[in-house]
N, CA, C and O of each residue as an XYZ file, in Angstrom:
420
protein
N     216.426     84.601     52.480
C     215.731     85.605     53.284
C     214.742     84.954     54.263
O     214.560     85.433     55.382
N     214.111     83.863     53.830
C     213.141     83.188     54.694
C     213.792     82.682     55.972
O     213.166     82.679     57.032
N     215.056     82.249     55.873
C     215.762     81.754     57.053
C     215.998     82.883     58.056
O     215.860     82.681     59.263
N     216.344     84.043     57.569
C     216.565     85.192     58.460
C     215.256     85.572     59.150
O     215.223     85.831     60.353
N     214.187     85.601     58.368
C     212.866     85.919     58.925
C     212.483     84.886     59.978
O     211.927     85.235     61.019
N     212.778     83.619     59.711
C     212.454     82.555     60.660
C     213.231     82.713     61.966
O     212.666     82.535     63.045
N     214.498     83.039     61.879
C     215.306     83.237     63.089
C     214.779     84.428     63.888
O     214.698     84.369     65.115
N     214.424     85.504     63.196
C     213.861     86.672     63.884
C     212.542     86.296     64.557
O     212.271     86.718     65.681
N     211.722     85.501     63.863
C     210.468     85.021     64.454
C     210.755     84.236     65.732
O     210.040     84.377     66.724
N     211.795     83.414     65.709
C     212.181     82.651     66.895
C     212.627     83.546     68.035
O     212.345     83.268     69.201
N     213.326     84.622     67.694
C     213.753     85.567     68.735
C     212.554     86.274     69.368
O     212.538     86.529     70.573
N     211.551     86.588     68.547
C     210.330     87.180     69.116
C     209.572     86.153     69.964
O     208.876     86.514     70.913
N     209.714     84.873     69.613
C     209.120     83.835     70.461
C     209.780     83.846     71.835
O     209.105     83.712     72.856
N     211.097     84.006     71.856
C     211.809     84.143     73.131
C     211.252     85.345     73.884
O     211.022     85.279     75.092
N     211.038     86.449     73.161
C     210.511     87.663     73.786
C     209.182     87.444     74.463
O     208.970     87.908     75.584
N     208.275     86.736     73.792
C     206.975     86.558     74.435
C     207.014     85.496     75.523
O     206.267     85.590     76.496
N     207.866     84.490     75.380
C     207.964     83.483     76.433
C     208.521     84.098     77.721
O     207.999     83.857     78.809
N     209.574     84.885     77.585
C     210.148     85.560     78.752
C     209.184     86.640     79.249
O     209.031     86.850     80.452
N     208.546     87.309     78.308
C     207.591     88.348     78.677
C     206.460     87.831     79.551
O     205.956     88.553     80.411
N     206.062     86.584     79.332
C     204.999     86.006     80.151
C     205.351     86.058     81.637
O     204.489     86.283     82.486
N     206.607     85.851     81.928
C     207.063     85.884     83.330
C     206.851     87.283     83.929
O     206.478     87.423     85.094
N     207.093     88.302     83.116
C     206.993     89.682     83.600
C     205.552     90.202     83.659
O     205.300     91.231     84.288
N     204.608     89.515     83.019
C     203.214     89.971     83.056
C     202.549     89.712     84.398
O     201.520     90.303     84.724
N     203.164     88.804     85.178
C     202.592     88.402     86.475
C     201.129     88.007     86.324
O     200.242     88.557     86.978
N     200.903     87.030     85.437
C     199.540     86.547     85.214
C     198.675     87.533     84.455
O     197.464     87.593     84.665
N     199.284     88.301     83.583
C     198.612     89.328     82.775
C     197.984     90.427     83.629
O     196.961     91.006     83.262
N     198.608     90.706     84.770
C     198.105     91.763     85.645
C     198.866     93.075     85.462
O     198.445     94.112     85.975
N     199.988     93.037     84.731
C     200.776     94.254     84.494
C     200.583     94.664     83.039
O     200.878     93.894     82.126
N     200.092     95.869     82.831
C     199.649     96.326     81.520
C     200.776     96.390     80.483
O     200.637     95.819     79.402
N     201.871     97.060     80.779
C     202.937     97.236     79.782
C     203.584     95.897     79.409
O     203.708     95.604     78.220
N     203.998     95.076     80.378
C     204.556     93.780     79.981
C     203.560     92.912     79.211
O     203.950     92.178     78.303
N     202.286     92.992     79.568
C     201.272     92.224     78.852
C     201.159     92.701     77.410
O     201.098     91.884     76.491
N     201.132     94.000     77.207
C     201.053     94.551     75.855
C     202.261     94.167     75.013
O     202.119     93.793     73.849
N     203.454     94.259     75.603
C     204.678     93.897     74.871
C     204.717     92.401     74.572
O     205.186     91.987     73.511
N     204.231     91.603     75.497
C     204.184     90.152     75.281
C     203.233     89.816     74.141
O     203.570     89.017     73.267
N     202.064     90.413     74.143
C     201.097     90.167     73.065
C     201.640     90.646     71.715
O     201.440     89.983     70.697
N     202.312     91.774     71.703
C     202.926     92.276     70.475
C     203.991     91.303     69.971
O     204.068     91.032     68.772
N     204.807     90.778     70.880
C     205.830     89.806     70.497
C     205.195     88.542     69.925
O     205.713     87.962     68.970
N     204.079     88.117     70.505
C     203.372     86.940     69.984
C     202.908     87.168     68.554
O     203.089     86.315     67.686
N     202.312     88.319     68.322
C     201.786     88.639     66.998
C     202.914     88.722     65.976
O     202.802     88.173     64.880
N     203.995     89.402     66.329
C     205.134     89.536     65.405
C     205.751     88.163     65.132
O     206.057     87.835     63.986
N     205.929     87.372     66.173
C     206.528     86.053     66.013
C     205.708     85.175     65.075
O     206.252     84.582     64.143
N     204.426     85.093     65.312
C     203.561     84.277     64.453
C     203.475     84.845     63.042
O     203.445     84.089     62.071
N     203.435     86.160     62.920
C     203.387     86.775     61.591
C     204.634     86.469     60.788
O     204.546     86.132     59.608
N     205.790     86.582     61.413
C     207.043     86.283     60.716
C     207.152     84.797     60.387
O     207.654     84.430     59.325
N     206.683     83.941     61.293
C     206.665     82.509     60.994
C     205.810     82.243     59.762
O     206.198     81.464     58.892
N     204.665     82.879     59.688
C     203.793     82.720     58.522
C     204.464     83.149     57.231
O     204.303     82.505     56.194
N     205.215     84.235     57.295
C     205.941     84.703     56.110
C     207.011     83.690     55.711
O     207.162     83.376     54.531
N     207.746     83.185     56.683
C     208.798     82.203     56.390
C     208.209     80.930     55.789
O     208.844     80.279     54.960
N     206.999     80.577     56.208
C     206.366     79.359     55.710
C     205.955     79.452     54.244
O     205.596     78.442     53.639
N     206.001     80.632     53.678
C     205.714     80.764     52.242
C     206.708     79.965     51.410
O     206.360     79.446     50.350
N     207.953     79.864     51.893
C     208.983     79.185     51.108
C     209.644     78.011     51.819
O     210.226     77.150     51.158
N     209.571     77.952     53.125
C     210.221     76.863     53.863
C     209.219     75.753     54.169
O     208.029     76.022     54.332
N     209.690     74.507     54.249
C     208.797     73.411     54.615
C     208.258     73.592     56.040
O     208.974     74.050     56.930
N     207.009     73.232     56.238
C     206.340     73.426     57.522
C     207.088     72.754     58.676
O     207.373     73.399     59.685
N     207.406     71.474     58.537
C     208.050     70.744     59.623
C     209.388     71.343     60.016
O     209.704     71.463     61.200
N     210.161     71.713     59.026
C     211.472     72.310     59.280
C     211.325     73.675     59.939
O     211.975     73.957     60.945
N     210.475     74.516     59.376
C     210.312     75.875     59.906
C     209.776     75.845     61.330
O     210.253     76.585     62.190
N     208.796     74.999     61.581
C     208.226     74.948     62.926
C     209.242     74.429     63.933
O     209.341     74.949     65.045
N     209.990     73.414     63.552
C     211.006     72.863     64.451
C     212.074     73.905     64.777
O     212.500     74.018     65.927
N     212.497     74.649     63.792
C     213.522     75.671     64.030
C     212.958     76.817     64.852
O     213.621     77.314     65.763
N     211.751     77.237     64.542
C     211.100     78.318     65.296
C     210.989     77.956     66.771
O     211.347     78.754     67.637
N     210.501     76.771     67.055
C     210.373     76.362     68.449
C     211.740     76.099     69.076
O     211.935     76.345     70.267
N     212.683     75.603     68.282
C     214.032     75.355     68.791
C     214.725     76.637     69.212
O     215.314     76.711     70.290
N     214.651     77.644     68.355
C     215.242     78.945     68.693
C     214.564     79.494     69.953
O     215.226     80.014     70.852
N     213.255     79.370     70.001
C     212.528     79.834     71.181
C     212.908     79.086     72.445
O     213.061     79.684     73.510
N     213.057     77.786     72.323
C     213.413     76.959     73.476
C     214.807     77.282     73.990
O     215.011     77.480     75.188
N     215.761     77.332     73.074
C     217.147     77.607     73.477
C     217.260     79.010     74.078
O     217.855     79.192     75.141
N     216.691     79.986     73.397
C     216.775     81.363     73.891
C     216.101     81.535     75.236
O     216.621     82.221     76.116
N     214.941     80.912     75.398
C     214.217     81.019     76.659
C     214.966     80.316     77.782
O     215.014     80.816     78.906
N     215.545     79.166     77.487
C     216.319     78.441     78.507
C     217.534     79.253     78.946
O     217.836     79.330     80.137
N     218.224     79.851     77.992
C     219.400     80.669     78.325
C     218.993     81.875     79.159
O     219.635     82.181     80.164
N     217.930     82.561     78.748
C     217.495     83.732     79.515
C     216.931     83.339     80.879
O     217.006     84.119     81.828
N     216.370     82.141     80.982
C     215.922     81.660     82.289
C     217.083     81.560     83.262
O     216.948     81.896     84.438
N     218.219     81.098     82.771
C     219.415     81.001     83.610
C     219.941     82.392     83.945
O     220.248     82.690     85.100
N     220.041     83.241     82.921
C     220.646     84.563     83.099
C     219.757     85.502     83.922
O     220.240     86.170     84.836
N     218.472     85.552     83.602
C     217.581     86.527     84.235
C     216.940     86.039     85.529
O     216.703     86.824     86.447
N     216.659     84.730     85.597
C     215.866     84.235     86.715
C     216.609     83.241     87.601
O     216.021     82.643     88.502
N     217.903     83.070     87.342
C     218.709     82.210     88.192
C     218.341     80.739     88.133
O     218.581     80.002     89.090
N     217.761     80.300     87.021
C     217.436     78.885     86.882
C     218.731     78.079     86.821
O     219.765     78.606     86.408
N     218.690     76.826     87.221
C     219.923     76.030     87.285
C     220.570     75.844     85.908
O     219.888     75.631     84.906
N     221.894     75.929     85.888
C     222.672     75.719     84.662
C     223.476     74.427     84.819
O     224.701     74.425     84.700
N     222.779     73.351     85.082
C     223.425     72.056     85.272
C     224.041     71.574     83.966
O     223.569     71.915     82.882
N     225.087     70.787     84.079
C     225.805     70.305     82.905
C     224.878     69.561     81.944
O     224.934     69.788     80.736
N     224.040     68.689     82.457
C     223.151     67.921     81.571
C     222.155     68.830     80.861
O     221.795     68.582     79.710
N     221.720     69.859     81.530
C     220.803     70.819     80.902
C     221.503     71.539     79.752
O     220.911     71.736     78.691
N     222.754     71.929     79.959
C     223.539     72.588     78.906
C     223.738     71.637     77.731
O     223.630     72.052     76.577
N     224.024     70.374     78.008
C     224.192     69.376     76.950
C     222.898     69.246     76.141
O     222.939     69.198     74.912
N     221.779     69.190     76.808
C     220.497     69.057     76.112
C     220.194     70.283     75.251
O     219.690     70.145     74.136
N     220.493     71.470     75.754
C     220.329     72.686     74.952
C     221.237     72.617     73.732
O     220.837     73.008     72.636
N     222.453     72.123     73.916
C     223.368     71.941     72.791
C     222.817     70.979     71.749
O     223.018     71.181     70.551
N     222.130     69.943     72.191
C     221.517     69.001     71.254
C     220.414     69.675     70.430
O     220.252     69.387     69.245
N     219.670     70.561     71.059
C     218.644     71.308     70.321
C     219.305     72.180     69.266
O     218.848     72.236     68.124
N     220.378     72.860     69.648
C     221.116     73.695     68.688
C     221.640     72.833     67.545
O     221.554     73.225     66.382
N     222.179     71.664     67.868
C     222.672     70.759     66.813
C     221.535     70.355     65.881
O     221.732     70.255     64.670
N     220.365     70.125     66.430
C     219.204     69.794     65.598
C     218.810     70.938     64.686
O     218.472     70.716     63.523
N     218.850     72.147     65.193
C     218.531     73.322     64.379
C     219.529     73.446     63.230
O     219.134     73.649     62.082
N     220.809     73.324     63.535
C     221.844     73.415     62.505
C     221.675     72.284     61.488
O     221.789     72.500     60.281
N     221.403     71.080     61.987
C     221.186     69.954     61.082
C     220.031     70.174     60.136
O     220.143     69.885     58.945
N     218.930     70.677     60.639
C     217.775     70.956     59.775
C     218.104     72.009     58.721
O     217.663     71.915     57.575
N     218.877     73.001     59.118
C     219.286     74.032     58.162
C     220.155     73.420     57.063
O     220.013     73.768     55.890
N     221.041     72.523     57.436
C     221.956     71.934     56.468
C     221.266     71.011     55.456
O     221.717     70.883     54.318
N     220.180     70.376     55.873
C     219.518     69.426     54.972
C     218.304     70.008     54.257
O     217.682     69.321     53.447
N     217.956     71.257     54.540
C     216.796     71.885     53.916
C     217.263     72.934     52.918
O     218.077     73.799     53.244
N     216.740     72.850     51.699
C     217.144     73.838     50.681
C     216.731     75.256     51.010
O     217.010     76.175     50.240
């Protein structure tokens, strides 16, 4: 269950990272509120997952999920470049996440 909570926490991290773009420097009320809510939920779920998962593993996966999700949405939503080397590097992050899952009880 902790792994599921951790992945959800990572998805909320994506939400607040992307949400920052929509706040326009925290000048837009609704996007700012949703971004702050995503931050709180993400950190809260990470804290819950840390009850049973090792800190280094959980933090690496949380940030990895956030990084990969944010990079993908940057390409899809904001037209950021999808260069081959960038895709390879994102794949390496995913491989690291999977590897950590495989070696952590």
